[in-house]
N, C-alpha and C positions, 0 to 999 in steps of 0.2 A: 537657596537650596531648595529642590523640588519637593512637593508634597505628595501624599499617597496618590495613586490612581484610583478614580473613582467612575465605574460605569453609570450613565444615568439607568434609573430603574427600566425604562423602555428597552434600552439596549441590553440590559441584564437578562430580561424575561424573553427577549427574542433568542439571545445566544442559548438560554438553558433550553429553548425548545428546537435547537438545531438550526434556526435561522440566523438573522442579523441583516439589517440594512446598511446602506453605505455609512451611516452616521456611526452605527455599532461596530463596523469594522474598522473605521478610522480610530476609534476609542481603543481598540486593540492594537492596531499599528503603533499608536502613541505609546502605549504600554511596553510594547516590544522594544521600543527605542532605549527605554531606560532599563529593560532586561539586558540588553546588549552591552550598554555601558558597564553595568556591574559585571558582566562576564569579563569583559575586557581588563576592567580594573582588577579584578581577581586574578587574571592571567599575569598581569604585570607585578602584582604583589607576590606571586608564587615563583617568578623566575627569578634566577640568580643573576641573570646578565639581561637588564632591561635595555632593549634596543633604543638608547637614547637618541641617537641620529634620525631615526625614522619617527620617535614620539615627536620631536620638535619640528620636523616637516609637517607631520600631521597637524600640529596646533597651528603652524603657519598658515596651512591650508583653510582650517576652520576660521581663523581670523580674516582670510581673505573672500572666503565664500561659504558662509556657514550653510546654505541650502544643499549645496554640492557635497560638503562634508557629511551632513545629515544622511543624504541619499546613499552615498557610499557606505557609512556605518551601517545602514539598515539591509545592505546587500546581502542576499541570503548566503552565499558562500562565505563571506565574512564572518557570519555568525556560527557557521559548522566548524571553520578554522579555530575561532576563539574557544568555543566549548571543547572542541578535541584537543587543542593544545593544553588547555587547563587540565582536562583529565590527565594527559601524559604527564605534566607537571606535578600533579597530585599522586601520581601512581595508581590510578584507577582505570587506565586504560594501557593496554600493551603496544608496544611498537618495535621494530626493528632499527628504527633511526632516531636521533636526537629530536625532541620536541621542536616543532618547526616555528620559533619565535621570528625567523627570518620573512615570513609572510608579511608581517607587519610593515616592512619596507616596500613590499609591492603595494598594500594598501595606501601608503602615504605617498608613493609616486603617483598612484591613480588620482589621489585627492589633490595632490599639486598641479598635476595636468588639467583637471577640471577647474581647478581657481586660477588657472593662468600665471602660475608661480615660474620663476626662474629658479633652478635647482640642479643638483646632481646627488644620486644616490645609487648604491648599489642594490640590486635584488636578486632573490635566488633564481636559478633555472631548475626546472624539473623535467627530466627527461627530455631534453632539447628544446624546451620552450620556456621562454619568460613571460610570466602571464601578469597582465596589469588588470585586477579586479574590476568587472564592470566594463572594461574596454575592449580588451581582446589579448592577443598573444603574439610574440616575436619569435620565429623559428631561429635558433642558434647552433653554433657548432657543437657537435657532440663531444661529450667530455668538460664542457664548461660547467661550474657549479654557481657561477654568479656573473652578472653583466650589468653595466653601468645604464642608468636610466637619466635622461637630463633633457632640459626645456630651456629656451633662451629665446626672448622676443616671440614667443607664442609657436615657436617650431619645436616639438617634442620628438626625441629619437630614442632607441634602445640599441646599445651596442654601436652607436654612431650611424644607425640607419633609421629614417623617417618613418612615422607611423602610415605612410601611404604607399610602402613598396611592396614588392612580391611576396617577401618574407613576413609581412604583417597580416594577421588574421583577426579582423575587427568582428566584434560580435553582432548579430543580426538582431534588429527589433522588428518582431512579427507585428504587424499592424492591422486593425480592423477598425470599423467605425465605432468608436467608443471604447476601445480597449487596445494595450499594446503590451507585448512582453518580450523581454530579453531572450533570446535562443541562446543559452550559454552551453558552448562546447569546448570551451577552453579552460575555465578555472579549476586547479586542482581539486579544490573541495567542493566541486558542484554537485557529485554525486553522494551527498549527504554522509559521507564516512571519510575514510583515510584517503590521502592524496591519490588521485588518478591522472593518467597521461591525458594531454590535451589531444581531442581527435574531431578536427573539423569536420563539418557535415554539411551536404548541399542543403541551402535554405529554402528553395522553391517548393519542394513537396511540402514541408511544414508551413509555408505561408499559405498555401491553397487549403490546407486541412485546418488550419487555424482560421481563416475565413470563414469557412463552412461551419465549424464549431460554434463560433461567436454568434453566426446569423441564427443557429439554432438556440443557443442561450438566451439570446435577447427575444426571439421568438416566444419561448416559454414563460418567460418572467424578466421584464425590463429592470426591475428595480433589483432582484437577486444578482442579475448579470452586472448590473453597475458595483454592487458590491463586491463581487468577484474581481472585476476590474481594479477596484480600488485595494485590493490585498493582494492578489499575486504580481509578483515582479519578473520572475524568470520561469521558463520552460527549459528542463535540462533533456536534451533528446538522447535517446538510446537507441540500439538496432531494432529493426522490425522483430518481434516475436512471432510465434505461431498463430495463424488465424483465430480469432475468438480467444486467444489467451495473452492478451496485453499484460505489460508489465509496468506499474507505477509505483511510486514512493513519495514521501516527504519526511520532514523530520521538525521535532520541536526545537532545534536548534536554528532553523532556517525557515522562518516565517517569511512567505512570499514566494516558496520555491514549489515546483511540482516537477517530479522526474516523470519521464513516460517514454516507452517505447513508441516508434513509428506506429500510430494506429491503422487499423484497416480502414477507417472511413472518419470523416468530421464528426459524425455521430458518437462514435467511440471516443474521440478526442473530447467531445463536450462532457460526456459522462466521466471521464477521467479526471477533467478540471473540477468537476464538481465534487468529486470523490476526495481529490487531494485537497481542496480548498476547506472542505469540512475538517479535515484533520488540522489544517492551519489553524483554522477558528479555535478548535477546542485546546490545542497545543498551548496558545495564546491564553485562553481562557484560564486554563490550569496553570499558568504562571501566576495568574492573579488569585485565584480560590483553590482550595483543597478540597477535591471531589472523593479522594480515598486514602486511607492510610494502609500501606503494603510493607510496613516494616517486618523484616524477616522473611520475606518471599511470599509469604500466603499461598493460597492454593490456587491450582489452574483450572481454567475453564475451557468448554468446547465453544469455538469460534466458528460459526457456519460458513464464513468466508476464508478459513485458514486451514490448513492440513495439520498444524502443529498445536498443542494446547497452549492456551494464553493466559497470562497473568491479568489480573482484575483491570489495571491500566490500559492494557492493550484491547481489553474486550470493550471497555468504555469508547476508547478511540474507534473501534469497530462499528458499534452500534450507531455511534454519532455520524460517521462516515457513510454508512450504508442506510441510514434514514435519507440522507441526500439523494445518494443513489436511486432510492426507491421513488422519491418524489421527481426525479429526472425521468424516470422510465414510465412513471404513471401517465405521462402526458404524451407519450409516443405509441401512436395506435396501430402499427403495423405487427405482425406476428411475432417478430423477436422482441419487440417492445412490450408486449403484454406477458411475454415469457418472463422477461428480465424483472418486471414489475411483480409478477406473481411470485416469483421465487425470492425476491429480495425482501419484500413485505412479511413473507412468511418466516424467513431465516433471521430478519431483524427481530421480529416480534418474539420468536422463539428465544433468542438470545436475551432480550429485555427481560422476559419473564424469569430467566436462569440467574440475573445477576440483581434483580429488584432488591432482595433481602441478603445479599452477599455480605458476608463478614468483611470488614474494612471500608466499606462504603460511609462516607461521612453523611450528616443530615442534608447537605447540599448536593452531594451525590445522589442520594435516594430522590431527591426532588427533581434532579436532572433526568433520572430513569424515569420518572412518573410523567414528566412533561414530554418526553419522547414517546411513551407509550400512549399518552393522550392525544399527540398529533398523529401517530400510526393508526389509531384505533379506527376512525372512520374508513382508511384506505382499505382495510380488512374486509370490510362489507361490500366493497366495490365489486361487481361481476366480472370474472374474466373466465372466458368460454372457451370449449373447443379444444384443439391441440395445444394451445399455449397453456392451459389450465393442466392437462394431462402430462405434458413435457415437465412443467414446474413440480409437480406433485412426485414424479420420477426422480427429478434431480434432488430434492429434498431429501427424501427417503435414501437415495444413494449416497450422499454426502455423509448423512448422519451415521448410517451403518458401517459405512467403510472407516469413519473416524473411529467408532468404537472397535471394530476389528483390529485396526493398528494399534490402539492406544490402551485398550483396557485389557487386563489379564485377572481371570477368575482365580480364586484361591485353588491351589493344587489339590486341597482335602475335598474341596467341593467338585472337582473333575473327577478325582479317582471315584468319589460316591457315584457319581452320574455313570461313569464307566462300568461300575460293578452292580448297577442297577438299582442303586439306593438313593434315588434322587431327593433332595431336600431343599431347604432354603439356599438359593445361589448366593446370597451375601452380596458385599459391594465388591466389585472387582478393583483391582489395583490400577491406578493410572501410570502410564508408562511414557514419560514425555520424549520427544523427538521430532525431527523432521524426516518423513519418509522420503525415500529416494525419488519417487514420482508423485505427482499431484493426484488428487482425488477426483480431478473434474473431467475426466476423459467422456464419459457419457453424456455429461452437461454440454460439453463442447460439440459432440455429435448431433445433439439436440439443437443447438444454435445452427449448425450447418443445416439440418433438415428444415428449420423454420425460416431461415434467411435466404438460403440458396439451394433449393431442392434440386436443381440441375447439378450444382457441385456436389452434393451429396450422393446423388446417383453414381457420379463419376468415381468417387471414392470408396463405393462398395467393393471393387474388385480387390483392392489392397487397402484396407482402412488405416493401417499403421503408417503406410508411407506418406499420409496426409494428416493425420492426427496421431500425435505421438502417444503410444500405449494402447492404441484401439485395436480390438480384436475383433473377429467375425461375430462372436456372440454379443458384443457391444450393439454393432450395428442392427442385429436381430432385435435386440431387447427395445431399443429406441423406435424401431419402425413397427413394433407390436407383435412381431413374430414369437411370442413367448415360448411356443413348443420348441423352436429351432434354439432359442437362447438357454433354455431349461436342459435341453441335452448336451449342448456344447459345455456349459458351465460345469455340469456333473461330469462328463468324460475327463475335462481338466483336472478336476479334484481327484476322480478315481485313479487316474495314471500318475498322480504325485504331484502334479504341478499346481495345485489349488493354492492361490494367494488370498488375500483379503477381499480383492475386486471379485474373484471367482465366486467365491461364498456369498458375498452380497448380491452379485448378479444372479445367482441362483435363487436367492430369496425374491428378488424382485420379479423373476420369471415366473416362480411358483404363485406369487401373490398375483400376478396378471392373469394366470391360468386358472385363478380360482381355488388354489390349494391353501387351505389354513396354515400350513407349516410355513408358508412364504412369510407371513407376518411375524410368526415367531422367531423365524431366523433371523429377519430384520431387527428384530428387538433385541436378540443376544447373540450375534454372530461370533463374538470371542468366546462364548461357553461352547457353542456348536463346534468350532475350530479345534478348541483344546480337547475336547473329550474325542474327537475324531482322531486327532494325534494320539491320545492316551491309548487308544483301541489299535494302534499300529497302521492306521489310515486305511483298513481293509473294509470297513462299513460303508454302506451306501450313504451317502451324505444327506438325502432327502428323507430316507428312511430313518436315519439318526435323528434328525431334527424333529420328525414325527413324533418319535418317542419319547425324545428328551424334553423338547421345547413347547409343543402344541398346546399343553395346558397353560402356558405362560404368555400366550399372544395376547 
């Protein structure tokens, strides 16, 4: 019987500070093996119909090739399947289909093929594909629910077809000097949630970007790169997103996985891998140690990298991940890199200050926050000059104020008092959770265009919304320093009844840039200005209203 997992003191301290050398990551990986075994065991205990045939084959594979069995057990998609199916069996996750215990047959088949066994077993078909985890997928006839997988004398077949025919889609391994990741475009559980259709993608573009990304990571920090190579297993490809708006994700159920949209370049992919590996490390660390107690829900917080309010656990994940992102961009010296460094060091520091004494943090959680603050502190003193600094300051103020405008609602009595000329204590506004229909990063994306691709930025001026979703002419004026035009356009939009939070915040940013003290006041309380303006029927001039109501609170 295995004993408790113990992290050496050095590895423990490294991970608390947001780092972790290859040995520390190896310790996390070993602990995740035990976590995975516990989840699978709990799944089998919770199931009324244990898939005995699959279990027996899996145990045969383990006896024949223990290393291959362990590698498959640790495969990230197996973790997502096990955790999701366990939640379905326990009733803590909803679904339109029965819990997918049949996936264990596919796991067993993959393990048996890896171990070189002779066998036969039926595996499930999902939307026209029979998937063998960590190996690939076979296209099958539409309408089939299951297909036989067999092997004899070293030849494996799915539905009577060998794994080298035209209908077989093998997984690609992205290779670089010192690192290899499986490009998983097949497994139904690869996207870290409920089952998803197999969607083969061309691997050549990913290989080129991965090579570039790995060269960047090794050049920045060889040891950190080796730690990442020892922890990440799969890269899950998703379609390209809008430029400067990449999408990525990871899951505590899938140690070793990073999901990413096709990036703009290798540098963006390198940053994404750092980001998601930080999440991987903290998730594994939190399987071993308790950082917070959020029973009963707890309060929600502002997360500077999200548009929705986040619980304490999510905010801890964010500060840990963005410390890594900040460290990555700190060593990239071009204008975009300096902007990203200045932006994320300030936003991470702001979030850390907000949760240092948060209700629900354990002593260890407070220690983690203190360690991250200590590591970040010297970075805050490093100079960032010129357009990159100005752009970062605008992006910080924009996101904070827009978040307030969307998610905070002042007391109606306070609003009426202001509307009637009886201003007093504004009190604490109410937090209204939810995810807005569009993101708060439009002006930040325009700033990235301006810093990284000035020629491309000039081309988008004619119709900014066609290139950057949500962009308006006033946004272009704002990020280029044309405060007068931005002020006029934002005010006109509000006066004609089209004023949304972005318009009000844009008004505040433009007024501040023009030297009007009302700008800072509006950015501090946009939710109050909007509410009073609505209470007055929308007829008041928005900036005059702000001067009257809020200038004393700037």
